[in-house]
N, C-alpha and C positions, 0 to 999 in steps of 0.2 A: 544416517542419523540426522535429525532435525538440527540445523544450525540455529540454536536458541538466540545467540548473539545477533544473528542476521534478522530474525523476526522482531526481536526487541528494538533493534536499531530502526527498523521501518515504523513501528508503532510510535516510538519516541520522536522520530522525525515528523510524523503526522501530528503529534501533540504540539511540537514547537510551531509548525506551520499554521495549525489551527488557532493557537494562542496569539501568534503575531497577527493573524487576520482579525482576531477578536479584539486586539488592541486598536486596530484601525477602524473596524466597523462595529458600532454600538449594538446593532441588532444580533450580533453573534453571541451566543451563550454557550454553556457547557455542552448541550446536546449537539450544537453545531461542530464544536471541536471533536466530539466523539465521532461524528460522521466522517470528518477528515481522517481521523485515526483508523476507522474501520476501512476506509478507502485505501489508506497506506498499507494495510495488512492484506487486503483482498487478493492481490495477485498470488500471495503465498498460500491461498486456499488450495493450490495445486498440490501442496504437500499432504492433502487428504489421501493421496495415492499410497502413502506409508501405511495407513490403516485399512484402506479399501482399494486394493490394487485394481488397475484397469481390467485385468482378466476377470476378477471376481465381479466387478460392476457389469462387465459385458455379459457374463453368465446370468447375473441376477436380473438385468433388464432385457436381455435377449436381443440386444442390438450392439453394433460397434460402439465402444466408449473409450474416451481418454480424458484425463484431467488436465493435460498439457495446455489446451487452449485458454484456460483460466489465467494463465501467466502471459497473456498477449493483450494488445489493444482491443481486439474483438471480445475477448473474455472479460476484460475490465469494463467495457461498456455494457455488456450483458449483465454482469453483476451489479453495476450501478443502477441499471433500469430496474432490476428485481428489488434492490434495496429501496429505490424510491417508491415502488408500488406498495411498500409496507406502510407508508405514511399517508396522511390525509392529502387530498389533491392540491390544496393550497401550498403545501410544503415540498412537493415532489421536485419541481424544477430546481429549487435552491439546494435540496439535499443531493440531487444528481450532480450538480456542479461541484459541490464540496467533496462528494465521494470521488469524482474524477480528479480533482485537485490532489487529493491524498494519494490516489493511485498513480498519478503522474510522478509524484515525488518518489514513489516506490520504483517505478521504471527508470527514473533518472539515476537513482542510487544504484540500481542493478546494472545499468549500462556502464557505471563507473567501475564495476567489478573487473578484476583480471581473471581471465579464463585460459585454460590450457591452449585453446585454439586461437586466442587473441581476438575473438569475435564474441559479441553478445548474442542473445537469443533473438529470434525473429519477432521483436517486440511490435511491429506494425501489422502483423498477421491479423486478419485476412486480406488487408489492402495490399501489402507488399511482403514478400518473403526475404526482404533484405535484412541482413544481420550486421548492424553497425559495429565498428571496431570497439572493443572494450577499452575503457579508460585506464585500467591497470592501477587504480588507486588502492584497492584492497581485495582480499578474498572474503567470500561469505563466511568462512570459518574464523576470520580474524575477530578478536574481541575489542580492539581499540575503537572501531567505529561506534559500537554500543556505549563505550565509555564516553566518547565525545557527544553522542546524542543525549546521554544521561545528564552530562554536565550542562548541555544547552537547555534541556528540559528543566532542570533545577533552577537554572538562571531565569528562564521565562516564568516559571512558577513563582519565584521570589519577586520578580518584577510585577507580576500580577497582584500578589499580596500587598506589595508596597503601594501600588496605585489605588488598591481598594482602601487602604488605610488612610491615604491622602484625601480621600473624598470621592 
């Protein structure tokens, strides 16, 4: 089953990160914040396996297939490059950087997970097969991280509204 709280936590963390950057940099608008949010969600595209299992994709494509690399550094970079290609050339570099920033927030939060083995996934693949130790802060099934991210999101949203009202 999809851990909805985990997905929500990543999206909200991307929103907070994007909004904090928007406070700092005047050139950042809602579209830029959205790119950070998509980047924060992107490694969880691996959950497409729930609806389109690896075996089915392998049968349909006729080649070996796995969704798992999407949840690694290599997969994140590939998704970022593909996302940047959807934009006009003058926005690609900026969008790629914002996407990777959001994805980095996802990986940092995931490494903070507690896993039964005590180790995180091979986040640096294909460069390294090293599995860093998990931080043990929370489980992906826990709901409190989504609550914390939600409260942080509401706070940042309210601060943004206050700043806009001030001029």
